[in-house]
N, C-alpha and C positions, 0 to 999 in steps of 0.2 A: 309372895309371888302371886301374881294374879293369873288365873287360868281362864281361857276363853273356850266355851263349849259350843259345838254345832247344834243349833236349836232348830234346823229344818227336819222335816219328817223324812224317813227313809224312802217312802214310796215316791215322794217328790223328786228325790235324787235319781231314782231309777227311771222315772219318766223323763226327766231331763236328759239322761244319757241316751235313751232310745230316740227321743226326738232329735237329738244331735246327730245320731247315725243316719237317720232318715234325711235329715237336712243335708248332710254331706253327700249322700247318694244322689239326692235331687240336684245338688250343685254340680256333681260329676256328670249327670245326664245333660244338664244345661250347657256345660262346657263342651261336651262331646258334640251336641247339636251345633253349637256355635262354630266348632272346628270343622264340622262337616260342611256347614254353610260356607265358611271361608274357603275350604278346599274346592267346593263346587264353583265358587266365584273365580278362583284362580284358574281352574280348568276351563271355565267358559272364556276367560280372558286369553288363555293359551290357545284355545281353539280359534278364537277370533283373530288372534295374531297370526296363527298358522294359515288361516284362510286368506287374510290380507297379503301375507308373504307369498303365498302360492299365486294369487292374482298378480302381484307385482312381478314375480318371476315370469309368469306367462306373458305379461305385457312386454317385459324386457326382451324375452326370446322372440316374440312376434315382431317387435320393432327392429331387433337385430337382423332377423331374416329378411324383413322388408328392406332395410338399409343395404344389406349385403346384395340382395337381388337388384335393387335400384342402382347400386354402384356398378355391379357387373353389367347390367343392361346399358348404363350410361357409358361405361368404358368400351363396351362392344360397339355401341352407336358411334362413339368418337373415333374408334378404330376404323369402322366402315366409312365414316365421313371423310377421314383422312385418305383412305384408300380410294374413295370415289373422287376426291379432289385431285389426287395424284393422277388417276386415270384420265380425268377431264383435261388436266394440264398436258398430258401426253397424247390427247386425242384418241384414247383407247376406248371410251364409252360414250354413249349419248348422254347429254345433260338433261333431257326431258324425261321425267318419271311421273306417272300419274299417282293419284292417291291410293288406288287399290294396291299397286306395287309396294307403296310405302307401308300400308297396313299389313300386307303379307310379310314384309321384312320384320316389322315389329312383332307380329305374332310368332314368327320363327324364333326371334330372339327370346321372347317370353317362354316359349316352350323349351328352348335350350337351357335357360338358366332357372326355370321354375316349372318343371314337368307336372307337379301336383298342385298347381295354382288353383284348380277348380275346387279343391277341398281344403284350401289353406285355412279358411275361416273355421271349418269344423274341426280340423286338427288342432287349431289354437284353442278351441273350447275344450276338446278332449284333454289336451295337455294341461289346461288350467284345472280341469276336474281331477286329473291324475295327481297334480300337485296337492289338491285338497284331500284326496284319499290318503296319500302318503303322509300329509301333515296331520290328519285326524285319525290315523290308524290307532286302534285300541281305545278310542273315545266313544262313549255311548251316545244315545239320542240327545240332541240339543247340546252336545258337547260335554255331557256328564259321563264320567268313567263308570265302568261296570263295578259297582260297589254293592255288597250284599245288603238287603233291606234290614235284616235283623242285626241289631247292635247289642253286643254282649256287654256285660259290665266289666269285662276284663280290661284293665288299663293298657295291655299290650296291643289290643285292637286299635285303640286311639293312637298309639305310637306308630303302628303300621300304616294307618291312614295318613298320618303326618308325613311319613317317609315317602309314600306313594305320591302325595301332593308335591313334595319337594322334587321328586324325580320328574313329574310332569312339567313343573316350572322350568327345570334345567333343560328338559327336552325342547321346550318352547324357546328358551334362550339360545340353545344350540342351533335351532332352525333360524332364529334371527341373525345370529353370527354368520351362519352359512349363507344366508341371503345377502348380507352386507358384503361378504367376500365375493359372492357372485356378481353383485352390482359393481364392485371395483374392477373385477375382471372384464365385465362388459364395457365399462368406461375405457379401460385400457385398450381393448380391441377396437372400439370405435375410434379412439384417438389415434391408434396406429394406422387405421385405414384412412382417416382424414389426413394424417401426415403424408402417407404415400400419395394420396390424391393431390395434395398441395405440392408435393415434390414434382409430380408429373406435370402439373400446371405450370410450375416455375420453370421446369425444363423446356416445356413448349414455348413459354414466353421468352426464355433466353434464345432459343433457336430462331424465333420470329425476329427478335431484336438484332441478332447477329445477321440475319438475312437482310433486314432493312439497312443496317449500317453498311454492310458490304455493297448493297445496291446504291446507296448514297455515295460511297467512296468511288465506285465505278463510274457513276454519273458525273461526279466532280472531275475525275481524271479525264473522262471523255470530253467534257466541256472545256477543260483546260487545254487539251490537245488541239481541239478544233479552233479555240481562240488563238492559240499559239500559231497554228498554221495560217489562220486568217491574217493575224498581225504581221507575220513574217512575209507573206505575199504582198501585203499592203505597203510594207517598208521598201520592198524591192520595186523594180520597174513594172509598170502596168502592162506594157507590151514590149518585151526586149527586142523584138524584130522591127518595131516601128521606126521609120525614117522621116516621117512627116512632122513638120514644125507647126506648133499652135501658138498664135500670138495671144498673150494673156495680159490684161491690164490689172495692175494692183493699185487701187486708189490710195491716196495719201492718208495716213492715220489708220490703216487697216490692221486689225489684230490678227494673231495667228489663227484663231478659230475661223474668222471670216475669210482669210487667205486660203485656208484649207477648203472651204466651201466653194470658192472661186475655182480653185484648181480641180476639184472633183467634178464640178459642173462643166469645166472645159475639157474633161476627158484626159487629164494629165496624170492624175493619181487615182487610187482605188477608193480611199476612204478619207474624208475630211477629219473624222474623229481620230483616226490613227495619226494623221499628220499633226493634229493639235497636241496629242500626247507625246509624239516623237520630238517635237520642238521643245516641249517642256523638259523631257528627259535629257536632251542634248544641250539644254540651256540656250537655245536659239531665240533671239529676240531682235527688235528694231530692224525688221526687214524693210528694204527700201521700196518706195513706190516707183511706178513707171511701167513701161511696156517690156514684156519679156517674150522671147521666142523659145518655147519649151517643147520637149518631146515626151511621148509616152514611154520611151525607152530609158528615160532618166529615172534613177531611184531618188528617194527622198533626200539623201545626203547631197546629191548633185544639185537638186532643185533648191535646197536651202542655201548652198554656197552661192548660187546665182542670185538669189533674192538678197543676200547680204551685200553683193557687189553693187547692186542698183540697176534699174532698168533705164530705158531711153525715154526722153520726153515725148517722142512721137514713135508710132509703130515703124519698125524697120524690117527690111528683108532678112530672113533667117540666114545666119552666117554658115559657111562651110567648115569653119574652124577658127582657131585663135593662135596668135603669135605673141609670145612674151619677150619683152625687151627689159631685162633687169637693170637696176640702177648701177652706174659705173661701167657699163659695157662700152667697148670701143666699136667703131664701124666694122672692123674685122670680125669681132665677136657677133655683132648684129647680123652680118651676112650669113653666119651659120644658124642663128636663131630663127631667121625667116623661113628656113626649110623645115622646121619642126612644128607640127600641130599640137599645141599644148592641151587642146580639148580632148585629144585622144593620144595617149602615149605611143600607141603602136602605128600611128599614121603620120604622114608627112604632107606638107603643103605642095601646091603646084609650082612653087618658086624655087630658084636655085641661088647659091651664094654668088656666082659669077654675074647673074642678072642683076642682083642687088648692087654689087660693086660697080657694075657698068653704069647704072642709073645715077648713083651718088657722085660719079666722076664725069657725068655728061654735062658739058658746059652750057648747052642750050637749055637743058632742064634746070640747071642752077640759075641761069639768068631769068627764066620764067618764074621761079620761086622767089627770086629777089624782088621782082616787080609785084608779085602777089603779096609778099610779106615784108615790106620795106623796113619797118621798125626792128624786126628781128634780124634780118639779113643785110642790113645796110653796111655793116663793117666786117663782112666776111674777109678772112685772110686770102691772099692771092694763091693761085694754084701753084706758083713756084715756091712759095714759102711753106705752105701747109701740106702735110701728108694727104689729108682729105679736107676739102674746104667745109664740108658739112659736118665734120667731126664735132660732137658736143651739141649740135642743133637738133638732134633727133631725141625727142623726149622718151624716157624709159617708162613704158606702160604695156598693157595688154591690148592688142589690136585684133579686130575681127576682119576676116576676108570673106568675100562672096564669090559667086560664080563669075561675075563680070569684073572682079577686082584685078587691076594690072599692077605691075611692080611700081610704076610711077605713082599710081594711086596710093599704094601702101606707104611709100617714102613721104609723099606729100601729107598723108595723114599724121605721120610722126612729126613733121615740121609744123603742121597746123596745131597740134596739141601743145608743142613747146611755145608757140606764139600765144596761145590762149592763156597759159600759165604765166608767161612773162609780161603780159599786157598790163598787169597791175603794178609792175615795177619800172616801167619805162620812164615815167616822170622822175622817180627817185634816182634812177641811174643817171639821168641827165643832170639833175641837181648836184650830184656828187662829182660831176665833171668826168664821168667814165663812159665807156661805150659798152654795148651789150656783149661784144666779143671779149672785152677785158674781163667783164664779170663772169662770163661762162668759162673763160680760160682759167681764172683763179679758182672758180668753183670746182672745176674738174680736178685740181690738186687737193682742195679741201675734202672732196668726196672720198678720195683714196686714203688721205692721211688721218682722218678722224672718223670715228664710228658713232659717237653720240652727238646730240645737238650742242651741248656745252663745249665738248672738245672741238667741234667744228668752228664754233664762234671764237674760241681762243686761238686756234691754229690760223684762222683768217686774220686775226689781230696780229700774230707773229709775221705773217707774210706782208701785211700792210706796213708794219713797223720797219721791216727790212727794205721794202720798196722805197719808203720815205727816206731811209738812211742810205740809199743807193747801194745796198748790199745785195749780193746774189741770193736768190731764193734757196738754192741748194736742196732741191727735192729730188729724190731718187725716182719718183713717179715719172717725171718728165724724161729722165735718162732711159728708163725701161721702155717708154713709148718710142723714143728715138731708135732704140735697138730692136723694136718690133716684138718685145717680150711682155708688154703690159697685159695683164690678164692671165698670164701663164703662172704656174706654180714655180716658185723659186725657193732655194734653201737660204738659211740665215747667213751662211758663209758666203754664198754667191751674192746676196744683197749687200753684205758688208764689204765685199771686194769689187764692187761695181766700178766700171771704168768711167770715171767722171771727166775724162779728157777727150771724149769723142767729139768729132767735128759735126755739130748739128745745131740748127737754130733752136732746138729743144733742149740743149745742154744749158741748164740754169745754174750750173756750177761755174762755167767759164763766161757766161753771158749774164749781164744784169737785166733786170726788168722781166717782163712776161714772155712766154713762148708766143709764136705766131698765132696760135689758136688753142682751143681746148684739146685735151688728150683722151677724153671719155665723155659719156653723157651723164652729167651731174643730176642728182636728185633735187627735188624741190627744197629739201632740208639744207643741202649744201649751198644752193642758190640763195636761200634766205639768210644763212650764216655769212655769206660773202657780202651781201648787201647791207646787213646789219651786224657787224662783227662786235666782239667784246672790246672793251677799252683796257688795255694792259700795257706794260712796259717790257714784255717778253720779246726776245730776239731769237730764242732757240727753243727747241722741243725735241724730245726723244721718247719713243714708246718702248715699254718693257716687252721684250720678245716673247715672254711666257704669258703674262697676264693681259697685255695690250693696254695697260694703264699708261697715260701720257704724262710726262714730267716736263715742266717748263722752267726756264732760267733766263735771267737778264744778262749774264756775262758768259763769255766763252769758257772761263775756268769752271763755272758751275755746270755748264753744259758738258764739258769733258768728263767731269766727275760722274755725272748722270749716265753718260755713254759707257764709261768703264763699269759702272755698277749694274746697269740694266741691259747692256748689250754685250760688251766684250767679255765680262765674267761668265755669261751664259754660253758664249762660244767656246771658251776654254773647257768647259765641262763636256 
């Protein structure tokens, strides 16, 4: 077994041990100094951090005070401005204020909300200094804590120093956290104030918007009301009390807009624009040219109706009124019509029924008319045969009368109108081998028996077929005229039980051929159907008593069946 022996000298071992102890002590001192330096560095950092935090806190507090003061001053200014505006609107204060007064008000506001403004800067510095004192409390010069100069070799002192350093660091961190929390609170307060300010601004904006909208609505309503009043007055008569006539010429091809301008310029209507829109709304168009006698007392509806009827080729004297003679009227009915002024439902004409009947039966007047209108009146029935010689020769139309119009003038106007319409048929009537009296006589039956142009042409064909076959016409219209009841309302039973055996030249049941003369004033449609009838083989016709539809037949058996179906069956019910 091999043994190894320590060959170093004993003194060397002891020396090495002593040196080792010294070396360790030196290392401990070095470490202690290093720790002290680190601790001093941390304390300096904590002091610097505390100083910066104090400065930040002071800045935030100063900014907060400033914003709070500015907000309060702005709010007070805004309140005073609103109060001033309200007072101005109510004429309670004068609107002129000089600069001195404005400066006094602002100074008063600043003193009210910031009484210590003169020392605000100094207080801010003092507050900042107090923050520094509080933050560096217990810290020595230059941020170094009060640490004893003598350093013992005891390891516990090193530990105590480390603990104190840690406490200083924690204190600095605590200050930092507190500062952060304070900053958050400041931000919250500022945000809350800004939110309130924004809410006030929004509320004011809403009130202004509401005011503007209300004002606009009121303006629109007012405008609409005045427009309505204007249009309503323009549609009515310009002067309801006016009795003066104004002669107005409407050129050919004039549009509604141009016609409105003519009427407005003539002093008949209030507004050409309203007239134009009124005609469009009422769908009036194709107004006739010519001369019109209009009044300012006429409304737009009356004027439009006159323009639709047509004017005269030459200016005429304004009429006092109008007389309407409807189609199919007898002379007896016309005598009543001449007493009524159709231009005014509440007024009458200066004429009487007796005066009219006297004129149409006056032989000298009739002779004068025959000489004046030979083609029309050459074949008048004799006074002995006809109830009225001029029956059927008075054209149904609307006639104007004037201050100097006589009854003879009025009757002649009716005869003249018939002559003007018949003038285009005189040659055709002569070619057919007929007289004007025969055409008007047959047309007077066609007028009452048919209501449409087709029915009138077919009925005229039936009458011609019966005349050619030497058959009686058998029309109840002629019987009713002979009885003096034509034009009066009758029942179905009375019409069905009519006496067809009466002794009268107008009895076309017992007499063949035509009556002595017409029984009413036929329309132009009935005259046209009589001159140009349809070509049929019909000998009979009957009208449905309910619908008015006309049914034709060639044989008497067919006719009897139609009478039973469309007349007698209805009477039984």
